[in-house]
C-alpha positions as CSV (number, residue, x, y, z in Angstrom):
1,M,0.1,-0.1,0.0
2,A,1.5,3.2,-1.3
3,I,-0.1,5.8,1.6
4,T,2.3,7.6,3.3
5,E,-0.2,9.7,5.2
6,V,-3.3,7.3,6.2
7,G,-5.1,9.8,7.8
8,V,-4.9,12.0,4.7
9,Y,-5.8,9.5,2.4
10,A,-8.9,8.4,4.5
11,H,-9.8,12.3,4.4
12,L,-10.2,12.5,7.9
13,S,-8.7,14.9,10.5
14,P,-6.2,14.1,13.4
15,A,-9.3,14.2,15.9
16,D,-11.6,12.2,13.7
17,V,-8.8,9.2,13.4
18,E,-8.2,9.3,17.1
19,A,-12.1,9.2,17.8
20,F,-12.3,6.2,14.9
21,G,-9.4,4.5,17.2
22,N,-11.2,4.9,20.5
23,E,-14.3,3.3,18.9
24,L,-12.4,0.3,17.7
25,D,-10.7,0.2,21.3
26,A,-14.2,-0.1,22.5
27,I,-15.5,-2.7,20.4
28,R,-12.2,-4.6,21.3
29,R,-12.7,-3.9,25.4
30,D,-16.5,-5.4,25.2
31,I,-15.0,-8.7,23.2
32,V,-12.4,-9.1,26.0
33,D,-15.1,-8.7,28.9
34,Q,-17.7,-11.1,27.2
35,R,-15.5,-14.0,26.3
36,G,-15.7,-16.7,28.4
37,A,-17.4,-20.2,29.0
38,R,-19.2,-19.8,25.5
39,D,-16.1,-19.2,23.7
40,A,-14.0,-22.0,25.3
41,A,-16.8,-24.4,24.5
42,Y,-16.7,-23.5,21.0
43,I,-12.9,-24.1,20.7
44,R,-12.9,-27.2,22.2
45,R,-16.0,-28.5,20.2
46,T,-13.9,-27.7,17.2
47,I,-11.1,-29.6,18.3
48,A,-13.0,-32.6,19.1
49,F,-15.2,-32.3,15.7
50,Q,-11.6,-32.0,13.4
51,R,-9.9,-35.1,15.4
52,G,-13.0,-37.0,15.0
53,L,-13.7,-36.3,11.4
54,D,-10.0,-36.8,10.6
55,V,-10.2,-40.6,12.0
56,V,-13.5,-41.6,10.7
57,S,-12.5,-40.2,7.2
58,R,-9.2,-42.6,7.7
59,L,-11.4,-45.5,8.6
60,I,-14.0,-45.0,5.5
61,I,-11.0,-45.0,3.4
62,A,-9.2,-48.0,4.9
63,L,-12.3,-50.2,4.9
64,S,-14.6,-49.3,2.0
65,R,-14.5,-51.2,-1.2
66,G,-16.2,-48.5,-3.7
67,K,-15.0,-45.5,-5.2
68,T,-18.0,-43.7,-3.4
69,G,-16.4,-44.8,0.4
70,W,-13.0,-43.4,-1.0
71,L,-14.6,-39.9,-2.3
72,L,-16.7,-39.6,1.0
73,G,-13.2,-40.2,3.1
74,A,-11.1,-37.8,0.9
75,G,-13.4,-35.2,1.4
76,G,-13.9,-35.3,5.1
77,L,-10.2,-35.6,4.9
78,A,-10.1,-32.2,3.1
79,V,-12.5,-30.4,5.4
80,A,-10.5,-31.9,8.6
81,K,-7.4,-30.6,7.1
82,S,-9.1,-27.2,6.4
83,V,-10.3,-26.7,9.7
84,E,-7.1,-27.8,11.5
85,N,-4.9,-25.2,9.3
86,M,-7.5,-22.1,9.6
87,E,-10.0,-22.8,12.5
88,L,-7.4,-24.0,14.6
89,G,-3.8,-23.6,13.5
90,H,-3.7,-20.3,12.4
91,N,-6.3,-18.8,15.3
92,I,-4.4,-20.7,17.8
93,G,-1.3,-19.4,16.9
94,H,-2.5,-15.9,17.0
95,G,-2.8,-16.3,20.7
96,Q,-7.0,-16.0,20.4
97,W,-7.3,-18.6,23.1
98,D,-4.3,-17.8,25.2
99,W,-6.4,-16.2,28.2
100,M,-8.1,-19.7,28.8
101,N,-4.6,-20.8,30.3
102,D,-4.9,-24.1,28.7
103,P,-1.9,-25.8,27.8
104,E,-3.1,-27.8,24.9
105,I,-4.7,-24.5,23.5
106,H,-1.9,-22.2,23.9
107,S,0.1,-20.5,21.0
108,R,3.3,-21.3,22.3
109,N,2.4,-25.0,22.6
110,W,0.1,-26.0,19.6
111,E,2.2,-27.2,16.8
112,W,-0.3,-27.6,13.9
113,D,-0.4,-30.1,11.0
114,M,1.7,-28.4,8.3
115,A,5.4,-28.6,6.9
116,G,6.4,-25.2,8.9
117,V,7.5,-24.7,12.2
118,S,4.7,-22.9,14.3
119,A,7.1,-20.8,16.2
120,Q,8.9,-19.6,13.0
121,W,5.4,-19.0,11.3
122,R,4.3,-17.0,14.5
123,Y,7.1,-14.5,14.1
124,A,6.6,-14.2,10.3
125,H,2.9,-13.9,10.5
126,N,1.6,-12.4,13.9
127,F,4.7,-9.8,13.8
128,R,5.9,-9.0,10.5
129,H,2.6,-9.4,8.5
130,H,0.3,-8.2,11.1
131,V,2.1,-5.5,12.5
132,Y,3.2,-3.9,9.0
133,T,0.7,-5.1,7.1
134,N,1.1,-4.1,3.2
135,V,4.6,-2.0,4.1
136,L,6.8,-3.2,1.4
137,G,10.2,-4.5,2.8
138,M,8.5,-5.5,6.1
139,D,5.5,-7.5,5.4
140,D,6.7,-10.5,3.4
141,D,3.2,-11.5,2.7
142,I,3.3,-9.2,-0.2
143,G,3.7,-11.7,-3.2
144,F,5.8,-14.2,-0.6
145,G,8.7,-12.9,-2.0
146,V,8.3,-14.5,-5.4
147,M,5.3,-12.4,-7.1
148,R,4.8,-8.6,-8.0
149,V,1.5,-7.5,-6.6
150,T,2.0,-3.7,-6.5
151,R,3.3,-1.1,-8.8
152,D,5.9,-0.4,-5.8
153,Q,7.9,-3.5,-6.7
154,P,10.2,-3.3,-9.7
155,W,9.3,-5.4,-12.6
156,R,11.9,-7.8,-13.6
157,P,11.8,-10.3,-16.8
158,R,11.1,-13.3,-14.8
159,L,8.0,-12.0,-13.6
160,L,6.6,-12.3,-17.1
161,L,6.3,-16.2,-15.7
162,Q,4.3,-15.1,-13.0
163,P,0.7,-16.4,-13.8
164,L,2.6,-20.0,-14.0
165,Q,4.5,-18.8,-10.5
166,N,0.9,-18.2,-8.8
167,L,-0.3,-21.9,-10.0
168,L,2.8,-23.4,-8.7
169,L,2.4,-21.7,-5.5
170,A,-1.0,-22.5,-4.8
171,A,-0.3,-26.2,-5.6
172,T,2.8,-26.0,-3.1
173,F,1.5,-23.4,-0.6
174,E,2.0,-25.3,2.5
175,W,5.6,-26.1,1.7
176,G,6.3,-22.4,0.4
177,I,4.7,-20.9,3.4
178,A,7.3,-23.1,5.5
179,L,10.4,-21.8,3.6
180,H,9.1,-18.3,4.1
181,D,8.8,-18.6,7.5
182,L,12.1,-20.0,8.0
183,D,13.7,-17.4,5.9
184,S,12.2,-14.7,8.4
185,E,13.7,-16.2,11.1
186,R,16.8,-16.8,9.7
187,D,16.9,-12.6,8.7
188,R,16.6,-12.0,12.5
189,A,18.8,-14.6,14.1
190,A,22.0,-13.1,15.5
191,T,24.5,-15.4,14.9
192,P,25.3,-18.4,12.5
193,A,24.8,-20.6,15.5
194,K,20.8,-19.5,15.9
195,K,20.5,-19.5,12.3
196,D,21.5,-23.1,12.1
197,A,19.3,-23.7,14.9
198,Q,16.2,-22.7,13.1
199,T,17.1,-24.6,9.9
200,K,17.4,-27.8,12.1
201,A,14.2,-27.3,13.7
202,F,12.8,-26.7,10.0
203,V,14.1,-29.7,9.0
204,Q,13.3,-31.9,11.5
205,K,9.4,-30.7,11.5
206,I,9.3,-31.6,7.6
207,G,11.2,-35.2,8.5
208,R,7.9,-35.7,11.0
209,Q,5.3,-34.2,8.9
210,A,6.6,-36.0,5.4
211,G,6.8,-39.2,7.4
212,K,3.2,-38.9,8.7
213,D,1.5,-37.8,5.6
214,F,3.3,-40.0,3.0
215,L,4.4,-43.4,5.1
216,L,2.5,-43.6,8.3
217,F,-1.0,-42.9,6.7
218,P,-0.9,-44.3,3.6
219,V,0.0,-47.7,5.5
220,L,-2.6,-47.2,7.8
221,S,-5.0,-46.9,4.7
222,G,-4.5,-50.5,4.0
223,R,-4.8,-51.5,0.1
224,R,-5.9,-47.9,-0.7
225,W,-2.2,-46.5,0.1
226,R,-1.2,-45.2,-3.5
227,R,-4.4,-43.3,-3.5
228,T,-3.6,-41.5,-0.2
229,L,0.0,-40.5,-1.1
230,T,-1.8,-3.0,21.0
231,S,-3.2,-0.8,18.7
232,K,-2.8,2.9,17.6
233,P,-5.5,4.8,15.6
234,E,-3.3,5.0,12.3
235,W,-2.7,1.4,12.5
236,Y,-6.4,0.5,12.7
237,L,-6.7,2.5,9.6
238,R,-4.1,1.1,7.7
239,Q,-5.3,-2.6,8.5
240,M,-9.0,-1.4,7.5
241,L,-7.8,-0.1,4.1
242,G,-5.4,-2.9,3.6
243,T,-7.9,-5.8,3.5
244,A,-11.0,-7.0,2.3
245,N,-13.6,-9.5,3.4
246,F,-15.5,-12.0,1.2
247,D,-19.1,-12.9,1.5
248,A,-19.7,-16.8,3.1
249,G,-22.3,-18.6,4.8
250,P,-21.7,-20.6,8.3
251,L,-19.9,-23.6,6.6
252,P,-17.6,-21.7,4.3
253,A,-16.7,-19.1,7.3
254,F,-15.7,-22.2,9.5
255,S,-13.5,-24.1,7.1
256,S,-11.8,-20.6,6.1
257,G,-11.1,-20.4,9.9
258,N,-13.6,-17.2,9.6
259,L,-11.0,-15.3,7.8
260,C,-13.9,-14.6,5.6
261,Y,-14.0,-11.5,8.0
262,Q,-10.5,-10.5,7.1
263,I,-11.1,-6.9,8.1
264,E,-12.0,-7.9,11.5
265,H,-9.2,-10.4,11.7
266,H,-6.5,-7.9,11.0
267,L,-8.2,-5.2,13.7
268,F,-8.3,-7.8,16.2
269,P,-5.9,-10.8,15.5
270,D,-5.9,-12.0,18.9
271,L,-9.7,-11.9,19.8
272,P,-11.5,-15.2,19.3
273,S,-12.4,-16.0,15.8
274,N,-16.0,-17.2,16.6
275,R,-16.8,-13.6,17.6
276,Y,-15.6,-12.0,14.1
277,A,-19.3,-12.2,12.8
278,E,-20.9,-10.2,15.7
279,M,-18.0,-7.6,15.7
280,S,-18.2,-7.2,11.6
281,H,-21.9,-5.3,12.3
282,R,-20.2,-2.8,14.6
283,V,-17.0,-2.4,12.3
284,R,-19.4,-1.9,9.2
285,A,-21.5,0.5,11.3
286,L,-18.5,2.4,12.3
287,C,-17.3,2.6,8.3
288,E,-20.7,4.4,7.6
289,K,-20.2,6.7,10.4
290,Y,-16.5,7.9,9.4
291,D,-17.6,7.7,5.4
292,L,-14.8,4.8,5.3
293,P,-15.2,1.8,2.5
294,Y,-16.1,-1.6,3.8
295,T,-14.5,-3.8,1.2
296,T,-16.4,-7.2,1.0
297,G,-18.0,-9.2,-2.0
298,P,-18.6,-12.8,-3.3
299,L,-15.5,-14.8,-3.1
300,W,-15.5,-15.5,-6.8
301,R,-15.2,-11.7,-7.3
302,Q,-12.4,-11.3,-4.8
303,Y,-10.7,-14.4,-6.2
304,L,-11.0,-13.1,-9.8
305,L,-9.7,-9.4,-8.7
306,T,-6.7,-10.9,-7.3
307,L,-6.2,-12.9,-10.4
308,R,-6.1,-9.8,-12.3
309,T,-3.3,-8.2,-10.5
310,I,-1.3,-11.3,-10.4
311,H,-1.8,-11.3,-14.2
312,K,-1.4,-7.2,-14.8
313,L,1.6,-6.8,-12.7
314,A,3.6,-9.7,-14.8
315,L,3.8,-7.1,-17.3
316,P,6.5,-4.0,-17.6
317,D,5.3,-0.9,-16.2
318,S,5.4,0.4,-19.5
319,F,2.6,-1.5,-20.6
320,L,0.2,-0.1,-17.4
321,T,-1.4,3.2,-17.3
322,A,-2.2,3.6,-13.6
323,T,0.9,4.1,-11.2
324,S,1.4,3.2,-7.1
325,D,-0.8,6.4,-6.1
326,D,-4.0,5.5,-7.8
327,A,-3.6,1.7,-9.0
328,P,-6.6,-0.5,-7.9
329,E,-4.1,-2.7,-6.0
330,T,-2.4,0.0,-4.4
331,A,-3.2,3.5,-3.0
332,S,-2.0,7.1,-2.3
333,E,-3.2,10.4,-0.9
334,R,-1.6,11.8,-3.9
335,K,-4.6,9.9,-5.8
336,F,-6.8,12.9,-4.5
337,L,-4.1,15.9,-4.3
338,G,-2.8,15.9,-7.8
339,R,-6.3,15.9,-9.6
340,N,-7.3,19.3,-7.5
341,E,-3.9,20.8,-7.9
342,S,-3.6,20.4,-11.3
343,E,-7.0,21.7,-12.1
344,G,-6.3,24.9,-10.2
345,D,-8.8,27.9,-10.5
346,H,-10.3,25.5,-13.1
347,A,-11.9,22.9,-11.0
348,D,-15.4,22.6,-11.1
349,S,-17.6,23.4,-8.4
350,S,-18.0,19.4,-7.3
351,D,-14.5,19.2,-6.9
352,R,-14.1,22.1,-4.5
353,A,-17.1,20.6,-2.9
354,V,-15.3,17.3,-2.2
355,S,-12.4,19.3,-0.9
356,A,-14.1,21.9,1.3
357,D,-16.6,19.7,2.8
358,R,-14.0,17.1,4.2
359,T,-16.2,14.2,2.6
360,G,-15.0,10.8,3.5
361,L,-13.0,8.5,1.8
362,R,-15.8,6.2,0.3
363,S,-17.7,9.4,-1.2
364,T,-14.5,10.8,-2.5
365,L,-13.6,7.4,-4.5
366,H,-17.2,7.3,-5.8
367,A,-16.6,11.1,-7.1
368,I,-13.6,10.4,-8.7
369,A,-15.1,7.5,-10.4
370,A,-17.7,9.3,-11.7
371,R,-15.4,12.1,-13.4
372,P,-13.9,11.7,-17.0
373,A,-10.3,10.8,-17.1
374,R,-7.7,13.8,-16.8
375,V,-4.5,14.3,-17.6
376,R,-2.2,13.2,-14.8
377,P,0.0,16.0,-13.3
378,S,3.7,15.8,-12.8
379,A,5.5,14.3,-9.9
380,G,6.6,18.0,-8.5
381,T,3.1,19.4,-8.6
382,R,1.6,16.4,-6.5
383,H,4.4,16.6,-3.8
384,R,3.7,20.3,-3.6
385,A,-0.1,19.4,-3.4
386,H,0.6,16.9,-0.9
387,R,2.7,19.1,1.5
388,R,-0.2,21.9,1.2
389,H,-3.1,19.4,2.0
390,R,-0.9,17.7,5.1
391,R,-0.6,21.0,6.7
392,M,-4.1,21.8,5.9
393,A,-4.7,18.5,7.7
394,L,-3.1,19.1,10.8
395,Q,-4.6,22.8,11.0
396,R,-8.0,21.1,11.4
């Protein structure tokens, strides 16, 4: 995300940003005060359901004789794997259930069913991704180091193969994440000995995971073995503007770890995931109050928009019309300032009204989308306008 002054981009004064953050803090306090037996029962039921489904599915595969039994067992294992990775491993790793003081369900002790080491994932994900969301050079989840997903990243000839890289990453995602997390841990290791220790832990986890998935469980499946081979207001704003939800019913929400509520998850990553749905109504109402976009849509649409970005940014910049300031996948406050500054005294009354009335970001985006395309001002003009607008915002 190319935003440098998030309050200016959101068309909020410093007082508005502070008030917005206070209201989100109030939502957080309410959920913290309410969590209790209901939430503890939910996570324990989920663990029991996932483990039971895994065992039953493997028994069906081992004991059935027809294709129907194999399909049912394979489908059950797919669901069990999704629940274990998303609703359990991901959310427990975030510390969402640490408040229970249950050693089994504590983030420090839970080792989830994937190739990567949970401790390495917690640093790469909980710290680098969630604290520095969409900050290039800090958030390694931006393209996972192999794909270009923002114009702020320089183009390289190898990126012409990016659409194929995307398919490869999707097919080997578990192993790609494991390597990604190892690299993050090795980057912060202070000595060669600590780097070697991280690599050793990674190799040991891969050995255990591969032995379980490709040796132990295939043997147990009998004759079918071949088939079974602390928040600041501006941080809140960045999380909200840099994430998007997707519409989902109860079952897709559960199997995705409730990450269909990605906005709520990034605002409150350590709160129980079963609370995201109720929080979403209050977060959406705050967006209405401050005239901010609450980005959501059908899963197919969100996925196609992601594919559009991946395929488009595989091309050199000379083939692209937008820049980091006003491209769909990135954003900058200069998106607005350049237009008003370049038009000067010739700006029409609707342009001046948007600026004078301090219309919120959502209305401003709609207003700009409704205007005809205009010649883009120079970088120097945009920079001067940015400084002037920033001074005006600080004076409000």
